[in-house]
C-alpha positions as CSV (number, residue, x, y, z in Angstrom):
1,M,-19.6,-44.9,0.4
2,E,-20.7,-43.0,3.9
3,D,-17.3,-42.3,4.7
4,R,-16.2,-40.9,1.1
5,I,-19.2,-38.4,1.7
6,V,-17.9,-37.5,5.2
7,N,-14.5,-37.3,3.8
8,L,-15.8,-34.4,1.1
9,E,-17.8,-32.7,3.4
10,S,-15.1,-32.4,5.8
11,K,-12.7,-31.3,2.9
12,L,-15.7,-28.6,1.8
13,C,-15.9,-26.9,5.2
14,L,-11.8,-26.6,5.0
15,A,-11.8,-25.1,1.6
16,E,-14.7,-22.9,2.4
17,D,-12.5,-21.8,5.6
18,L,-9.4,-21.2,3.9
19,L,-11.5,-18.8,1.2
20,D,-13.3,-17.1,3.6
21,E,-9.5,-16.3,5.2
22,L,-8.2,-15.2,1.7
23,N,-10.4,-12.7,1.5
24,R,-10.1,-11.4,4.6
25,T,-6.5,-11.3,3.5
26,V,-7.3,-9.6,0.4
27,W,-9.4,-6.9,1.8
28,R,-6.9,-5.8,4.5
29,Q,-4.2,-6.1,1.6
30,Q,-6.7,-3.9,-0.4
31,E,-7.3,-1.4,2.5
32,Q,-3.5,-1.1,3.3
33,I,-3.1,-0.1,-0.5
34,D,-5.6,2.4,-0.1
35,Q,-3.8,4.1,2.7
36,L,-0.2,3.9,1.5
37,Q,-1.7,5.5,-2.2
38,A,-3.6,8.4,-0.3
39,Q,0.0,9.1,2.0
40,I,2.1,9.1,-1.7
41,R,-0.8,11.6,-2.9
42,V,0.0,13.8,0.4
43,L,3.8,13.3,0.3
44,Y,3.1,14.4,-3.8
45,Q,1.4,17.5,-3.2
46,Q,3.9,18.3,-0.5
47,L,6.8,18.0,-2.9
48,Q,5.2,20.2,-5.4
49,G,4.1,23.0,-3.0
50,A,8.1,23.0,-1.6
51,G,9.3,22.5,-5.1
52,S,7.8,25.7,-6.5
53,A,8.7,27.5,-3.0
54,A,12.4,26.4,-3.1
55,A,12.7,27.2,-7.0
56,E,11.4,31.1,-6.0
57,K,13.7,31.7,-3.4
58,R,16.6,30.3,-5.1
59,D,19.9,32.0,-4.7
60,L,22.8,31.1,-6.5
61,R,25.2,32.5,-4.5
62,E,24.3,30.4,-1.9
63,E,25.0,27.4,-4.0
64,I,28.9,27.8,-4.7
65,P,30.9,25.2,-2.7
66,P,32.8,26.7,0.3
67,H,35.8,26.2,-1.5
68,Y,35.5,28.8,-3.7
């Protein structure tokens, strides 16, 4: 009976360690997701700004292919 209790306690400790490690991994991944989302927002804003500026400066004569 004593061996079974020691075995269960060992397994419980290992499970708790694994759970802590998984929690740390999830936390790190969420940090990375948050950073990537912030970068995407910045890129989207830059594209919106560049798109409106490019539309204003557009000249159709410059878009004619060189073989014409």
